[in-house]
MIDOSE-1310 file (N, C-alpha, C; in nm, 2 decimals, decimal comma, always signed):
residues 60
xxxx	+1,80/-0,30/+1,83/+1,79/-0,23/+1,70/+1,69/-0,15/+1,72; +1,70/-0,04/+1,65/+1,61/+0,04/+1,63/+1,63/+0,13/+1,49; +1,50/+0,21/+1,44/+1,47/+0,28/+1,33/+1,42/+0,37/+1,32; +1,45/+0,50/+1,26/+1,38/+0,62/+1,30/+1,25/+0,62/+1,24
xxxx	+1,14/+0,67/+1,27/+1,01/+0,68/+1,20/+1,00/+0,73/+1,07; +1,06/+0,83/+1,05/+1,04/+0,89/+0,92/+1,14/+0,81/+0,82; +1,25/+0,73/+0,87/+1,33/+0,65/+0,76/+1,23/+0,51/+0,75; +1,17/+0,47/+0,83/+1,07/+0,35/+0,80/+0,98/+0,40/+0,71
xxxx	+0,89/+0,52/+0,71/+0,76/+0,55/+0,62/+0,85/+0,53/+0,47; +1,00/+0,59/+0,47/+1,04/+0,64/+0,34/+1,10/+0,49/+0,31; +1,17/+0,40/+0,35/+1,20/+0,26/+0,33/+1,08/+0,18/+0,28; +0,97/+0,19/+0,33/+0,89/+0,11/+0,30/+0,80/+0,15/+0,19
xxxx	+0,81/+0,26/+0,15/+0,72/+0,35/+0,04/+0,60/+0,40/+0,05; +0,57/+0,42/+0,17/+0,45/+0,46/+0,24/+0,46/+0,61/+0,22; +0,57/+0,71/+0,21/+0,61/+0,82/+0,14/+0,71/+0,79/+0,05; +0,71/+0,94/-0,01/+0,84/+0,94/-0,09/+0,96/+1,02/-0,07
xxxx	+0,93/+1,09/+0,03/+1,10/+1,14/+0,08/+1,07/+1,17/+0,23; +1,20/+1,20/+0,28/+1,20/+1,25/+0,42/+1,13/+1,35/+0,44; +1,13/+1,44/+0,38/+1,07/+1,58/+0,41/+0,91/+1,55/+0,41; +0,84/+1,50/+0,32/+0,69/+1,45/+0,31/+0,66/+1,38/+0,45
xxxx	+0,77/+1,28/+0,50/+0,75/+1,19/+0,61/+0,76/+1,31/+0,73; +0,85/+1,41/+0,73/+0,84/+1,49/+0,83/+0,74/+1,59/+0,86; +0,69/+1,61/+0,73/+0,56/+1,72/+0,72/+0,44/+1,66/+0,76; +0,42/+1,52/+0,73/+0,33/+1,43/+0,79/+0,33/+1,41/+0,95
xxxx	+0,42/+1,37/+0,99/+0,46/+1,35/+1,11/+0,42/+1,48/+1,19; +0,47/+1,60/+1,16/+0,45/+1,74/+1,24/+0,30/+1,78/+1,20; +0,21/+1,74/+1,10/+0,11/+1,79/+1,10/-0,01/+1,68/+1,17; +0,05/+1,59/+1,18/-0,05/+1,48/+1,31/-0,11/+1,36/+1,20
xxxx	-0,06/+1,35/+1,10/-0,13/+1,26/+1,01/-0,06/+1,11/+1,02; +0,04/+1,11/+1,13/+0,07/+0,97/+1,13/+0,06/+0,94/+1,29; +0,01/+0,81/+1,33/+0,01/+0,72/+1,44/+0,09/+0,63/+1,45; +0,13/+0,58/+1,58/+0,20/+0,47/+1,59/+0,12/+0,39/+1,73
xxxx	+0,08/+0,27/+1,70/+0,05/+0,19/+1,77/-0,13/+0,29/+1,83; -0,15/+0,36/+1,76/-0,28/+0,43/+1,79/-0,28/+0,57/+1,86; -0,15/+0,60/+1,86/-0,13/+0,74/+1,94/-0,07/+0,84/+1,80; -0,13/+0,97/+1,81/-0,07/+1,06/+1,75/+0,06/+1,10/+1,76
xxxx	+0,13/+1,11/+1,65/+0,29/+1,12/+1,69/+0,32/+1,30/+1,62; +0,38/+1,36/+1,70/+0,39/+1,51/+1,68/+0,56/+1,50/+1,63; +0,63/+1,44/+1,64/+0,79/+1,46/+1,62/+0,85/+1,32/+1,59; +0,92/+1,32/+1,52/+1,03/+1,21/+1,49/+1,08/+1,13/+1,60
xxxx	+1,10/+1,00/+1,61/+1,17/+0,91/+1,69/+1,20/+0,81/+1,64; +1,28/+0,74/+1,74/+1,35/+0,60/+1,71/+1,22/+0,50/+1,76; +1,22/+0,39/+1,70/+1,11/+0,28/+1,70/+1,22/+0,17/+1,74; +1,16/+0,10/+1,84/+1,25/+0,03/+1,90/+1,17/-0,11/+1,95
xxxx	+1,08/-0,14/+1,91/+0,97/-0,24/+1,93/+0,88/-0,26/+1,81; +0,81/-0,37/+1,79/+0,70/-0,39/+1,71/+0,60/-0,26/+1,69; +0,58/-0,21/+1,61/+0,50/-0,08/+1,60/+0,40/-0,07/+1,47; +0,25/-0,06/+1,50/+0,17/-0,04/+1,39/+0,16/+0,12/+1,36
xxxx	+0,20/+0,16/+1,22/+0,22/+0,30/+1,20/+0,11/+0,32/+1,11; +0,02/+0,40/+1,12/-0,10/+0,44/+1,04/-0,06/+0,59/+0,97; -0,12/+0,59/+0,86/-0,08/+0,72/+0,79/-0,24/+0,77/+0,72; -0,26/+0,86/+0,78/-0,42/+0,88/+0,72/-0,55/+0,78/+0,75
xxxx	-0,59/+0,77/+0,67/-0,69/+0,69/+0,75/-0,72/+0,51/+0,65; -0,63/+0,50/+0,55/-0,62/+0,38/+0,48/-0,47/+0,33/+0,47; -0,38/+0,37/+0,50/-0,24/+0,32/+0,51/-0,17/+0,27/+0,62; -0,14/+0,15/+0,63/-0,10/+0,10/+0,77/+0,03/+0,02/+0,73
xxxx	+0,11/+0,02/+0,85/+0,26/-0,04/+0,84/+0,28/-0,08/+0,93; +0,33/-0,25/+0,96/+0,36/-0,31/+1,06/+0,53/-0,31/+1,05; +0,59/-0,25/+1,16/+0,72/-0,26/+1,16/+0,75/-0,35/+1,29; +0,86/-0,46/+1,25/+0,91/-0,54/+1,38/+1,04/-0,54/+1,40
């Protein structure tokens, strides 16, 4: 089972729309497990998503 990164951001309320999620991802404001992300992809394991400096999300 997997979830797309931008969908996870929207479904959890970290961002308000898919467009905003894609914009943040392409702008380098999103990191997954400490690695900056530059394009949307599928998460298929536990991941710690960070938006900016103070917003965190744990996806199981």
